[in-house]
C-alpha angles and dihedrals in degrees: 000000000000124000090263095055095257121131116250114222117205115216128195113265120234093265092051090051092050093047093044094053092042087056090068093062096086090052092050095042096050092045093048092048092048091052095043097043104035097111099020104064140043110291089238088069091056091047090051091050092048091049091048091051092048091049092049091047089052091049091051092050090051090048089054089052091050090050089059090053091052095047094051099046115127111290094039118138096247122158092217135058105305092221091054091046092050093049091048092049092049094049092045092047095051090045089056091053095047093047090049091051089057088056092055091050093053123085106275096250091057097032093056091053089048092050093046090054091044092054088055092047090051091052093049091047094047095051090077093046093048091053091049090052095044089245095129090126089072095055097082092055091042091052093050093047092046093051092048096044096044091045090053090051092049095045092047092049090050091053100048 
Protein backbone atom coordinates (compact mmCIF):
# COMPACT_ATOMS: atom_id res chain seq x y z
CA UNK A 1 0.00 0.00 0.00
CA UNK A 2 1.20 3.49 -0.72
CA UNK A 3 1.27 6.27 1.86
CA UNK A 4 -2.09 7.56 0.61
CA UNK A 5 -3.89 4.24 1.06
CA UNK A 6 -3.86 3.37 -2.63
CA UNK A 7 -2.74 -0.02 -3.78
CA UNK A 8 0.58 -0.13 -5.63
CA UNK A 9 0.57 -2.44 -8.64
CA UNK A 10 3.90 -3.87 -9.70
CA UNK A 11 4.33 -4.22 -13.45
CA UNK A 12 6.98 -6.23 -15.30
CA UNK A 13 9.98 -4.14 -16.27
CA UNK A 14 11.12 -4.07 -19.92
CA UNK A 15 13.71 -6.82 -19.41
CA UNK A 16 11.15 -9.09 -17.73
CA UNK A 17 8.79 -8.54 -20.66
CA UNK A 18 11.48 -9.38 -23.20
CA UNK A 19 12.59 -12.49 -21.32
CA UNK A 20 8.99 -13.58 -20.72
CA UNK A 21 8.07 -13.34 -24.37
CA UNK A 22 11.39 -14.91 -25.43
CA UNK A 23 10.49 -17.84 -23.19
CA UNK A 24 7.64 -18.74 -25.54
CA UNK A 25 10.04 -19.39 -28.43
CA UNK A 26 10.80 -23.04 -27.53
CA UNK A 27 7.05 -23.73 -27.39
CA UNK A 28 6.50 -22.12 -30.78
CA UNK A 29 9.59 -23.67 -32.36
CA UNK A 30 8.88 -27.23 -31.27
CA UNK A 31 5.24 -26.95 -32.30
CA UNK A 32 6.11 -25.49 -35.68
CA UNK A 33 8.70 -28.20 -36.36
CA UNK A 34 6.32 -30.95 -35.29
CA UNK A 35 3.64 -29.66 -37.66
CA UNK A 36 6.02 -29.07 -40.55
CA UNK A 37 8.03 -32.27 -40.21
CA UNK A 38 5.47 -34.84 -39.05
CA UNK A 39 5.41 -36.91 -42.26
CA UNK A 40 8.72 -35.76 -43.71
CA UNK A 41 11.29 -37.05 -41.22
CA UNK A 42 12.03 -40.13 -39.20
CA UNK A 43 9.41 -40.57 -36.43
CA UNK A 44 12.21 -40.47 -33.85
CA UNK A 45 12.72 -36.79 -34.68
CA UNK A 46 9.08 -36.05 -33.90
CA UNK A 47 9.30 -38.03 -30.66
CA UNK A 48 12.39 -36.03 -29.72
CA UNK A 49 10.63 -32.73 -30.43
CA UNK A 50 7.55 -33.79 -28.46
CA UNK A 51 9.70 -34.87 -25.51
CA UNK A 52 11.67 -31.63 -25.70
CA UNK A 53 8.42 -29.65 -25.67
CA UNK A 54 7.08 -31.65 -22.72
CA UNK A 55 10.32 -31.19 -20.78
CA UNK A 56 10.31 -27.44 -21.44
CA UNK A 57 6.65 -27.18 -20.46
CA UNK A 58 7.39 -28.99 -17.21
CA UNK A 59 10.31 -26.65 -16.52
CA UNK A 60 8.06 -23.65 -17.04
CA UNK A 61 5.41 -25.04 -14.70
CA UNK A 62 8.12 -25.66 -12.07
CA UNK A 63 9.39 -22.11 -12.63
CA UNK A 64 5.87 -20.81 -11.96
CA UNK A 65 5.81 -22.77 -8.70
CA UNK A 66 9.17 -21.31 -7.71
CA UNK A 67 7.89 -17.84 -8.50
CA UNK A 68 5.15 -18.32 -5.91
CA UNK A 69 7.74 -19.27 -3.32
CA UNK A 70 9.71 -16.11 -4.05
CA UNK A 71 6.68 -13.83 -3.99
CA UNK A 72 5.44 -15.15 -0.65
CA UNK A 73 8.69 -15.07 1.27
CA UNK A 74 8.57 -13.16 4.57
CA UNK A 75 8.24 -9.47 3.98
CA UNK A 76 5.84 -9.86 1.07
CA UNK A 77 2.89 -7.49 0.89
CA UNK A 78 0.19 -10.10 1.54
CA UNK A 79 -3.25 -9.17 2.88
CA UNK A 80 -3.42 -12.32 4.98
CA UNK A 81 -1.26 -13.84 7.68
CA UNK A 82 2.27 -14.04 6.17
CA UNK A 83 2.85 -17.51 7.64
CA UNK A 84 -0.36 -18.82 6.03
CA UNK A 85 0.53 -17.17 2.73
CA UNK A 86 4.01 -18.67 2.80
CA UNK A 87 2.71 -22.18 3.59
CA UNK A 88 0.10 -21.94 0.82
CA UNK A 89 2.68 -20.73 -1.72
CA UNK A 90 5.10 -23.51 -0.77
CA UNK A 91 2.47 -26.25 -1.05
CA UNK A 92 1.15 -24.82 -4.30
CA UNK A 93 4.64 -24.43 -5.74
CA UNK A 94 5.68 -27.99 -4.99
CA UNK A 95 2.33 -29.25 -6.32
CA UNK A 96 3.04 -27.50 -9.63
CA UNK A 97 6.43 -29.23 -9.90
CA UNK A 98 5.12 -32.67 -9.02
CA UNK A 99 2.20 -32.37 -11.45
CA UNK A 100 4.60 -31.24 -14.19
CA UNK A 101 6.85 -34.23 -13.51
CA UNK A 102 3.87 -36.52 -14.14
CA UNK A 103 3.44 -34.86 -17.55
CA UNK A 104 7.04 -35.65 -18.47
CA UNK A 105 6.59 -39.29 -17.48
CA UNK A 106 3.51 -39.73 -19.67
CA UNK A 107 3.67 -40.59 -23.37
CA UNK A 108 4.14 -37.30 -25.26
CA UNK A 109 0.64 -37.18 -26.80
CA UNK A 110 -0.92 -37.42 -23.34
CA UNK A 111 1.77 -35.53 -21.43
CA UNK A 112 1.47 -32.49 -23.67
CA UNK A 113 -2.28 -32.31 -23.06
CA UNK A 114 -1.65 -32.70 -19.32
CA UNK A 115 0.94 -29.90 -19.38
CA UNK A 116 -1.30 -27.62 -21.46
CA UNK A 117 -4.09 -28.02 -18.93
CA UNK A 118 -1.63 -27.59 -16.07
CA UNK A 119 -0.37 -24.29 -17.49
CA UNK A 120 -3.96 -23.03 -17.52
CA UNK A 121 -4.60 -24.30 -13.98
CA UNK A 122 -1.45 -22.50 -12.78
CA UNK A 123 -2.64 -19.24 -14.34
CA UNK A 124 -6.10 -19.52 -12.80
CA UNK A 125 -4.61 -20.37 -9.41
CA UNK A 126 -2.02 -17.60 -9.57
CA UNK A 127 -4.56 -14.90 -10.43
CA UNK A 128 -5.68 -14.80 -6.80
CA UNK A 129 -2.13 -14.76 -5.48
CA UNK A 130 -1.07 -12.02 -7.87
CA UNK A 131 -3.98 -9.83 -6.76
CA UNK A 132 -3.12 -10.38 -3.11
CA UNK A 133 0.48 -9.35 -3.82
CA UNK A 134 -0.46 -6.33 -5.94
CA UNK A 135 1.16 -7.99 -8.95
CA UNK A 136 -1.85 -7.50 -11.24
CA UNK A 137 0.38 -5.79 -13.79
CA UNK A 138 1.91 -9.19 -14.59
CA UNK A 139 -1.40 -10.87 -15.36
CA UNK A 140 -1.76 -9.60 -18.93
CA UNK A 141 1.63 -11.01 -19.89
CA UNK A 142 0.97 -14.19 -17.92
CA UNK A 143 -2.35 -14.65 -19.71
CA UNK A 144 -0.81 -14.21 -23.16
CA UNK A 145 2.06 -16.57 -22.40
CA UNK A 146 -0.30 -19.14 -20.89
CA UNK A 147 -2.55 -19.09 -23.95
CA UNK A 148 0.39 -19.42 -26.33
CA UNK A 149 2.18 -22.15 -24.35
CA UNK A 150 -0.91 -24.25 -23.67
CA UNK A 151 -2.08 -23.90 -27.27
CA UNK A 152 1.33 -25.13 -28.46
CA UNK A 153 1.05 -28.14 -26.16
CA UNK A 154 -2.46 -28.95 -27.42
CA UNK A 155 -1.60 -28.45 -31.10
CA UNK A 156 1.52 -30.60 -30.81
CA UNK A 157 -0.38 -33.36 -29.00
CA UNK A 158 -3.05 -33.30 -31.71
CA UNK A 159 -0.44 -33.74 -34.42
CA UNK A 160 1.52 -36.66 -32.96
